[in-house]
C-alpha positions as CSV (number, residue, x, y, z in Angstrom):
1,M,3.7,-9.6,-0.5
2,Q,2.2,-6.8,1.6
3,F,3.0,-3.2,0.9
4,R,5.0,-2.7,4.1
5,Q,7.1,-5.7,3.3
6,F,7.7,-4.5,-0.2
7,R,8.6,-1.0,1.1
8,K,11.1,-2.3,3.6
9,V,12.8,-4.4,0.9
10,L,12.9,-1.4,-1.4
11,C,14.2,1.0,1.2
12,S,16.8,-1.6,2.2
13,T,17.9,-1.8,-1.4
14,L,18.1,2.0,-1.7
15,A,20.1,2.2,1.6
16,L,22.6,-0.5,0.4
17,S,22.9,1.2,-3.0
18,G,23.6,4.5,-1.4
19,I,26.3,3.1,1.0
20,I,28.0,1.3,-1.9
21,S,27.8,4.5,-4.1
22,A,29.3,6.7,-1.3
23,T,32.1,4.2,-0.7
24,L,33.0,3.8,-4.3
25,G,32.8,7.5,-4.9
26,A,35.2,8.3,-2.1
27,L,37.7,5.7,-3.3
28,S,37.5,6.9,-6.9
29,A,37.5,10.6,-6.3
30,R,41.1,11.1,-7.6
31,Y,40.2,9.2,-10.8
32,V,37.1,11.2,-11.7
33,D,37.1,14.3,-13.8
34,P,35.9,16.7,-12.5
35,P,36.5,15.5,-8.9
36,Q,33.4,17.4,-7.6
37,T,31.2,14.8,-9.4
38,A,32.6,12.0,-7.2
39,W,31.9,14.0,-4.0
40,L,28.4,14.8,-5.3
41,I,27.8,11.0,-5.7
42,V,29.2,10.5,-2.2
43,M,26.7,13.1,-0.7
44,G,23.8,11.6,-2.6
45,G,24.7,8.1,-1.4
46,I,25.0,9.2,2.2
47,F,21.7,11.1,2.1
48,S,20.0,8.1,0.5
49,G,21.3,5.7,3.1
50,I,20.3,7.9,6.0
51,R,16.8,8.5,4.6
52,S,16.1,4.9,3.8
53,S,17.5,3.6,7.1
54,W,15.4,6.2,9.0
55,S,12.3,5.2,7.2
56,I,12.8,1.6,8.2
57,L,14.1,1.9,11.7
58,R,12.1,4.9,13.0
59,R,9.4,2.8,14.7
60,Q,11.9,0.3,16.2
61,L,14.2,3.0,17.6
62,F,11.8,5.8,18.6
63,D,8.4,4.0,18.7
64,S,7.1,6.7,16.3
65,P,5.2,5.8,13.1
66,Q,6.5,6.9,9.7
67,T,3.6,8.8,8.3
68,V,2.7,9.0,4.6
69,L,3.4,12.8,4.7
70,S,6.8,12.3,6.3
71,E,7.8,9.6,3.7
72,T,6.7,11.9,0.8
73,V,8.5,15.0,2.1
74,T,11.8,13.2,2.7
75,L,11.6,11.5,-0.7
76,Y,11.2,14.8,-2.5
77,L,14.0,16.4,-0.4
78,L,16.3,13.6,-1.5
79,C,15.2,13.5,-5.1
80,P,17.3,16.5,-6.4
81,F,20.5,15.0,-4.9
82,Q,19.8,11.6,-6.5
83,I,19.1,13.2,-9.9
84,L,22.3,15.3,-9.8
85,A,24.3,12.2,-8.7
86,A,22.9,10.0,-11.5
87,T,23.5,12.8,-14.1
88,G,27.1,13.3,-12.9
89,A,27.7,9.5,-13.0
90,L,26.6,9.4,-16.6
91,N,28.7,12.3,-17.7
92,M,31.9,11.8,-15.6
93,T,35.2,10.8,-17.3
94,A,38.2,8.9,-16.0
95,K,41.7,10.1,-15.6
96,N,45.0,8.7,-14.2
97,N,44.3,5.1,-15.3
98,P,41.5,4.2,-12.8
99,N,40.4,0.8,-11.8
100,V,37.9,-0.1,-14.6
101,V,35.8,-2.4,-12.4
102,M,35.5,0.1,-9.6
103,F,34.7,2.9,-12.1
104,T,32.0,0.9,-13.8
105,L,30.4,-0.2,-10.5
106,L,30.3,3.4,-9.3
107,R,28.4,4.4,-12.4
108,I,26.0,1.5,-12.1
109,F,25.2,2.0,-8.5
110,A,24.9,5.8,-8.7
111,C,22.6,5.7,-11.8
112,G,20.6,2.7,-10.6
113,G,20.0,4.1,-7.1
114,G,19.0,7.5,-8.5
115,I,16.6,6.0,-11.0
116,L,15.0,3.7,-8.4
117,D,14.6,6.6,-6.0
118,V,12.9,8.8,-8.5
119,L,10.5,6.1,-9.6
120,Y,9.7,5.3,-5.9
121,T,9.1,9.0,-5.2
122,F,6.8,9.5,-8.2
123,T,4.8,6.3,-7.7
124,F,4.4,6.7,-3.9
125,S,3.1,10.3,-4.2
126,V,0.7,9.4,-7.1
127,I,-0.8,6.5,-5.2
128,A,-1.2,8.7,-2.0
129,G,-2.8,11.4,-4.1
130,L,-5.2,8.9,-5.7
131,T,-6.2,7.6,-2.3
132,V,-7.4,11.0,-1.0
133,P,-10.6,11.3,-3.2
134,A,-11.2,7.6,-3.4
135,F,-11.1,6.5,0.2
136,D,-9.3,8.5,2.9
137,A,-8.8,12.3,2.9
138,D,-6.5,12.0,5.9
139,V,-4.2,9.4,4.3
140,W,-1.2,11.8,4.7
141,M,-1.4,11.2,8.5
142,R,-1.6,7.4,8.3
143,D,1.2,5.1,9.3
144,V,2.8,3.9,6.0
145,D,3.4,0.5,7.6
146,S,0.0,0.1,9.1
147,S,-2.1,-3.1,8.5
148,P,-4.2,-3.1,6.5
149,S,-2.3,-0.9,4.1
150,P,-3.3,2.8,3.8
151,F,-3.4,2.3,0.0
152,P,-6.1,-0.3,-0.7
153,P,-5.6,-1.4,-4.3
154,D,-9.1,-3.0,-4.6
155,I,-10.8,0.2,-3.4
156,L,-8.7,2.4,-5.8
157,F,-9.5,0.1,-8.6
158,A,-13.2,0.1,-7.8
159,Y,-13.3,3.9,-7.6
160,Y,-11.4,4.7,-10.8
161,C,-12.6,1.7,-12.9
162,P,-16.2,1.2,-11.7
163,R,-17.5,-0.5,-14.8
164,L,-14.9,-3.1,-14.8
165,A,-14.9,-3.5,-11.0
166,R,-18.6,-4.3,-11.0
167,R,-17.9,-7.4,-13.1
168,L,-15.2,-8.8,-10.9
169,P,-16.1,-10.9,-7.8
170,A,-13.3,-9.3,-5.7
171,T,-14.7,-5.8,-6.1
172,R,-18.4,-6.4,-6.7
173,S,-19.2,-6.0,-3.0
174,F,-18.3,-2.3,-3.0
175,F,-21.3,-1.5,-5.2
176,V,-24.0,-3.3,-3.2
177,N,-26.3,-1.1,-1.2
178,R,-25.7,-2.2,2.4
179,D,-28.5,-0.1,3.8
180,A,-31.2,-2.0,1.9
181,P,-32.1,-5.4,3.3
182,Q,-31.0,-8.3,1.1
183,E,-33.8,-10.7,0.4
184,I,-33.3,-14.4,-0.3
185,S,-34.3,-15.3,-3.8
186,Q,-36.3,-18.4,-4.7
187,H,-33.0,-20.2,-5.3
188,G,-31.6,-19.4,-1.9
189,C,-29.0,-16.9,-3.1
190,L,-28.2,-13.3,-2.2
191,S,-28.2,-10.5,-4.7
192,T,-24.3,-10.6,-4.7
193,C,-24.2,-14.2,-5.8
194,D,-23.2,-15.2,-9.4
195,P,-25.9,-16.5,-11.7
196,D,-24.3,-19.9,-11.8
197,C,-23.8,-20.1,-8.0
198,H,-22.9,-23.5,-6.7
199,V,-22.3,-22.6,-3.1
200,H,-25.8,-22.5,-1.7
201,D,-28.1,-25.5,-1.5
202,H,-31.0,-24.6,-3.8
203,S,-33.0,-27.7,-2.8
204,K,-33.4,-26.4,0.7
205,A,-34.5,-22.9,-0.1
206,P,-38.3,-23.6,-0.2
207,L,-38.0,-25.0,3.4
208,A,-37.6,-21.5,4.7
209,D,-40.9,-20.3,3.2
210,A,-42.7,-23.4,4.4
211,A,-41.4,-22.9,7.9
212,Q,-42.7,-19.3,7.9
213,T,-46.2,-20.2,6.6
214,R,-46.7,-23.4,8.8
215,P,-49.1,-22.7,11.7
216,L,-47.4,-22.8,15.1
217,P,-48.9,-24.4,18.2
218,K,-50.0,-22.0,20.9
219,N,-47.5,-21.2,23.7
220,K,-44.6,-22.7,21.7
221,R,-41.6,-20.6,20.7
222,V,-39.4,-21.5,17.8
223,P,-36.3,-19.8,16.6
224,P,-36.6,-17.6,13.5
225,V,-35.5,-18.9,10.2
226,L,-32.4,-17.0,9.1
227,P,-30.5,-17.2,5.8
228,H,-27.6,-19.6,5.9
229,T,-25.4,-16.9,4.3
230,L,-25.8,-14.4,7.2
231,I,-22.0,-14.4,8.0
232,R,-20.0,-12.4,5.4
233,I,-16.3,-11.6,5.3
234,P,-15.9,-7.8,5.4
235,N,-14.4,-6.1,2.3
236,S,-11.4,-3.8,2.3
237,A,-13.4,-0.7,3.0
238,E,-15.2,-2.2,6.0
239,L,-11.9,-3.5,7.4
240,R,-10.6,0.1,7.5
241,A,-13.8,1.6,8.9
242,V,-13.5,3.4,12.2
243,I,-16.3,3.2,14.8
244,H,-16.4,6.2,17.1
245,V,-17.5,5.4,20.7
246,E,-18.3,8.2,23.2
247,L,-18.6,7.3,26.8
248,P,-20.6,9.6,29.2
249,P,-18.5,11.3,31.8
250,R,-18.4,9.6,35.1
251,T,-20.4,11.3,37.8
252,S,-19.6,10.9,41.5
């Protein structure tokens, strides 16, 4: 599952939890002691529903991206209300013979929504902070739903765990010097291949050297012998690379 899909599911869950908490809090206000706790839960649920719905529907409604900075700021603004609502739900008491099922559901949705919102706030801000030195210093201005994701997990893993990342095939390409030309070994493999590589045809590797050393007839052009692994799938860092192109001003 991609990050934007996971975030939409999570925000939809938070919005639904906030709406249910606000509804149950309004219906149970006369059974809660003190009654201010119920209205605090109602306000927390309303704010959570509005924030989560705005985060999901902002692009569809206003054609404006939800940036990482905007997502972080709104999460931290909502976090105190969710903490107070969850704390009040844990400490509230019942009076006037309330509906036990409704009272229990109110406590579950208020506490569960608050805990989920706090965990999302903390995790999202930490991942964004780790991305700044590892890959993108301007990650705060990126679209949180962009593709590829503004938080590349393989790049973060390679940056903070380099020794382990060098041994894994998925992250080994980040440590290869792309500026230096890669020479074909006598077995027909690149320097990024595993020692027990079974992809390349080793029996045909000497043919390249033989073609280069064979004398050519005069006035006859032949195509150069290129490595058969010339095409390579770009890694996560290269997929996110930006190429700046400047066009000269048009003169009349």
